[in-house]
C-alpha positions, 0 to 999 in steps of 0.5 A: 554445609550450610553455606553451601545450602544458603548459596543455592538458596540465594542463587534459586530466589534472585532467579526467581527475582529476576524472572519475576521483573523481567518477564519473557517477551516473544519475539516479534512474528511476521511482517504484513506490508499494504499500500495504499493504492486506493483513493476515495476522494480523487480531487486531483487526478494528477496528485492521486497518479502521481503518489500512487504506491507511495504510502505503505503499512507494515504491520508486526506480530508484536504479540507478547506475555501481556497479550495479542498486539500490533503494529502499524508503521506508516512510510512516504517512500517516493519522489511525489511531494506529501504528507500523510497527516492522520491515520486512522482505523476502522474496528474488527479485532483491535481492541485498543491503542497501546502506544504511538511511537514517533520516528525522526521528524513525526510528531504524532499522538493519539485522537485528533481533527478530524475526528473521521477520514475526509472523504470517507463516505467516499469510499467504497463501502464508506470508511467508519472511524473507529471512535479513538482510533486515529492518530494526528501530528501535532501543528504544524501538521504538514511538518510533523507528519510523514513527509516523503523528504524526511530521511526514512520518516515514519511514525508506528502505531502499537494497537492491543488485539482483543483478548482471545484472537490472534495476529493471524485474525487481523490479517484476516480482516484486512484482507475480508475487509473487516479491519480497515486503515485509512490516511490523510495526505497534504501538503501536495504541491497543488495545496490539495489532499487525498484520502486512501484507505486499504480493503477497498476496491481490490477484488484481485491479488495482482502478481505482475503487470508489464509492458514492452514493445513488440514491432512497433506496438506495446504489448501488455500482459497481467498475471493475478495470483486470485480474484474475488468477485472481480468484473474485469479490467481496464486499461488507461495510458499517458505520456507522463507519470502525472498526465492525463490519462486515456483508457485503452480499452473500448469495454471492460476486458472480462475477468477469467471464470473461475480464477480462485488460483489467477489466470493470465491476460494480454492486451496490445495498444498502438498509440505511436512512438514515443514513451507511455506509460501504463495503469491497469484498473481492476473493477470488483463486481460491486463496481469498486476499482484499484489503480496498479502502475504506471509500468513504462515502455518505449516504442522507436523507429526501427534503424535500417542500414541502407543497402548497398549495391555496388555497380559492376563494370559496364552495370548501371 
């Protein structure tokens, strides 16, 4: 009996020690993906248009027994030559950087230079980096940044959130603009650089945008999920993804009134035969603009078989 009591006691103590040294960790929760589609700089419109939508960040709920946490994983997925060389954060519910996690081909550390997002004052509203909330790749900067040529290159920044806040509060801050993320992109073939941010210039949630051939003219259509302080839209056309864009509409296409639940829009363009690329720009009431696209369509002349009329004997 005593041996059984000792065994039970030993087992209980072992279990308690195991729990003490291995606290239960909450599994990662939701993932909130964002694409950077707004450039504060627009130094080279061809570079901006070519890489538009290529840069993204997945924001994951990493809350555990130690408190609320969130990770920000940056990607550069697309064909346009470029490298994410600095990442920046503008406060909100973010408390401090807990860890910088490098993937294959990247080597970032917290801090670095420049301490502010290049061209950040040109954002709408201006981008203000919270002191210390940045990460920079080691020299050579472009080599150790997140490049599009690598095999799934990425860098993850793990943040502690303020006590009493949640992942939902972080997402609400991102959607309202209280929390913003900026990236500085270099390594373009042109030798230039651009800065992109989240939470700026976005007046709508775009659900769809398409272009189709409609009897020799281009039929453009788009739908929104929500519109906040949206003044309207512009459409742009080019003959190549990185070519000079031409505005299609003569005046701003007015936003639908009372569009909290979204709206549907359409327009037509008659550029002639060929392949064309189209972008949609939404413009907020404050003047901020966000570019979406491109989508492409090919207009080809209709092919008709010649009409055959048999000639009857004695006829002409």
